[in-house]
N, C-alpha and C positions, 0 to 999 in steps of 0.2 A: 588516430584521432586523439588528442590530448584531453585527458580526464580531469586535469587540474586537481589530483588527488592529494590529500594530506591527512595525517592522523593528528589527533589532539588528545591529550590526557583528560580524564574526567574533570569537570570543573565544579561538579555537584557531588554531594554524598549520595550512595545508592539508596534504594528504598528503605532498606533495613536499617539504615544508620538514623541516628537521632536528628531531627530537623526542627525540634522545638524552637530553637532560637530564631528560626526565620519563618515560622508557620504563622499564617493569618487564616481565619476561617471565614466562611460566608456569613454575612450579617445583612440584614434587611431593615432599612430604616423606614420612617413613616412615609417617606417619599418614594418607596419601592425601589430604592437603588441597592443593587447587590454588589457585593464586593468579594472577590476571591483571590488569594495569592497577590494582594496588593493592586489588583486590576479592577476597574469598574467594568462589570459585565453588561454587554450589550445584547445584541440578538443571538439566538442559538444557531450555530452553524451546522450542527449534526448531532445525531445519537446513535449508540450501538446497544449492545445487550447489557453492558454494564457501566457505560460512560456517556457523558453528555459533553459536547464541546461547544464553547462560547467564544465570541469575539470579545476580547478584553482591552480596555484602554487604560494606560497609566502614564500620566503626563503626555509626552508626544510619542510613546511607544504603543504600538499595536500588536497583539499577540493572540493566539488561539489557546484558550484555557481548557484542557481536558479535565474534566472533574469526574471523580469516581468516588461514589458514596460507599463507605466502610459497611454501612448497614444493608446494603444490597444482598439478596439471598443468592443472586448469580455471582457473587464474588467468592468463588470456590478457591480451594488451595491451588488448583491448576491454573485458574485465571490469575491469581496472585503471582505464581511462578511466570506466567507469560508477561505480566506487567513488569516484573523485575528485570526479564530478559530485555523487553523493549526498552526500559530505562538505561540498562547497562550498554547497550548498543548505541543509543543515541548520545549517551555521555561520552563514549570512547570515540565515535568516528564522525568526521565532518566531510561533506562532499557537497558541490553545488547542486546535485540532483537527488539529494536526500533531505527531507525536512529536518530543520534544526531544533533541537530542544534548549531552551535558555536556562531553565532550572526546574527543579522539583520541590514541592512543598507538601508537608504533611500535617494534618491536624487530627483531632480526635474523631472527627466525623467523614472527613475527605482525604483523598489524595489528589494533588493538583500537578498536572504536567504543563508547564508553560512553554508552548511551542511557536515556531515561526508562523506567522499569519500569512496565508496564501490567498489573496483576494480574488483570483479567478475561479474559485470553487474547485470541483473535482472534475475529472474527465467525463465521469457519467452525465454530469450536468451539461457539459459542452456538447456530447453526443446527442443528448436528447433535445437540444436547442436547435439542432439542424434538420433541415427537411429530410424526412425518411431516417433520421438519425445518422446520416452520412457525412463524412468529412473527406476534404479533397485529399488526393494521394500526397500532393506537396505537404499538406499540414501533417498528414500521418507521418511521413518521413521525419519531419522535425521532431514530433512527439516521441517517435520510436528511437530516434537518435539520443534525446535526452534519457529516456528510460534505459537504453543500452549503456549509457555512460554510468548511471547509477548502479545498475545491476552488475556491470563489469567490476566497479569498485568493491561491492559487497562480496562477489565471488572471489575476488583476489584475496580477501580476508576470510575465505572459506565460510562465508555466510550465505544461506539460502533464505530467501524471504517467506515462501510458501503461502502467500496470499495476495498475489499480483491481480488486481481488477481495477476496472475504472473508478471505483469509489475510493480507492487507496492511492490513487495517482492525482496529485494536487497541482494546480496551476497558479503561478504567482501574480498574474494579471490577466488582462484582456488582450486579444489580438491586436497587433502582431507582437507587442512587447511583453512577452512572458516566457517562462521556462517551467518545465515538468519537475516535480519532486515527488519522490516515493515517500509514503507515509505508512503508519500502522505497522509496526515491527513486533506485534504480540505473538505471532507464530513463527517469526525468524528464529534460526538456529544455526550454530556452528557445526559444520560438516567437513571432515577431512576427506581426502581422496578414497579412503577405504571405508569410512562410515556411511551407511545408507540408512536413512530414517524409514520408519514403517507407520508413523502417526498419521491418521487421516485427519487433515485440517485444510482449512481454506474454504472457498465458495465453490460448490459443486460445478456450476456452469463453466468455470475457469480451471478446474481441477484436471490434472493430467490422468489418463486412463489408469496408469499404474498405482496412483493414489487410491482411485475409486475401487481398484481390484484388491486393495490391501496388501499390495506388494511392496518390496523395498524400493525406495527411489533416491535420487540424488539431485543435484542442482538443475539438471535437465528438465525436471518437472516445472521449474520456474519458465523455461523457454516454451513449454506447451501454454502456459497462461499468457505468455507475451503474444504468441500466435493467435490466441483467442481474443485478446484485446485488439489486435491489429485487424483481424477479420471483422470484429464488431464496428471498429471506426470506419471501415470501408463499406460494410454492407448494412449497418444499422441495426444488426442482431448478432447473436453469438452463433458459431457454426454448428452447435449440437444443442438439443433441448430434450427434456424427458420430465415425466410426472414425478419421478423418484429417481434415487441413485441407480438402480437397475435398469430402469428404462433409458436413462441418459447413457449409461454405459453400453447398452445394446445398440443405441443409435451411434454411438462413437465407433463400435465395432462393424456395424452393417452399412452405414451411409458413407458416401464420398463427401469430401470437402468441396463445396461447389458455392461459388459467389452467385449471388441473384443475376439472372441474364442481362439486366439493364445497368449493371456495374461494369465500367470500363477502367481498368488499371493496367499498368505495364506488366511486362512478362517478368521483370525483376521482382515485382511485388508478389505476383503469383507464386514465383519460385520460392521467395521467402515464406510465404504462407505454407507451401507444401513441406519444406524442410523443418519448420517449427512445429506444424501439426501432424507429425509423423507419429502413428500410434505406438511404434516400437522405440523405446527409449535408446537402445543401443544404435539405431540408424538415424534418430532425431539429430538435428543440428546441434553441435557443441557451441560454446560461446565464441570461439574463433570463427566459426562459420556464419554465425548470427552477425557478429560485429563487422 
């Protein structure tokens, strides 16, 4: 499968560099118009623990503006390190299935990431819009193909995403004319073939068991997350649940991966779920088997 991969050198300064010459701050006029990074802000697209994302318009350009307040108490040293990593990755790499960052701007009060606007929303929204939260196997194949293309590119650069979940998978438009793009690289890290991370990060429902156990892990942890996303697209729910980390981990250990009885998919799809949701990292599918 052709990835259409290409590297580009950074086109913007890193977060730590001075951006005073290009910075514009949020202003609010008497007509309640907010402007950030030279874009007129429209509706809020989403928010996280320390950032809010808006739809922004500048002349004929549409972008997603990720605004991070410097005054937020949640903006810890670790969060700033994650933000620096996200910016560095998005400045360095370009791929059709990875969200594009156009520029970074910094003011006394905010950081702004000007990102590619994906008008189809995220995968979670698509799942929830369907009856029982289920997508057709044909649509799942298309989405997984795009996800595999983006992840294959990242893994080729020795990058692991570490937070694959429907909320971080964006759609460029509505069916049938759309593509999937991987977003939110705050937890992403470079991992060589011998370096295994130990940091617990990501979203528990999509987190590989070795991460929940506090064990060392590698890029195969991303593949468990892919399997969880695929299961959710097909079944309308994640394969395992729990009241807390330990409860979730016990369910993963004790319960078999079973699709609801009224779900009908091909043997190929069932087999893919089986090799992705293997509890043991050393026998779990590698990227070659997945792709």
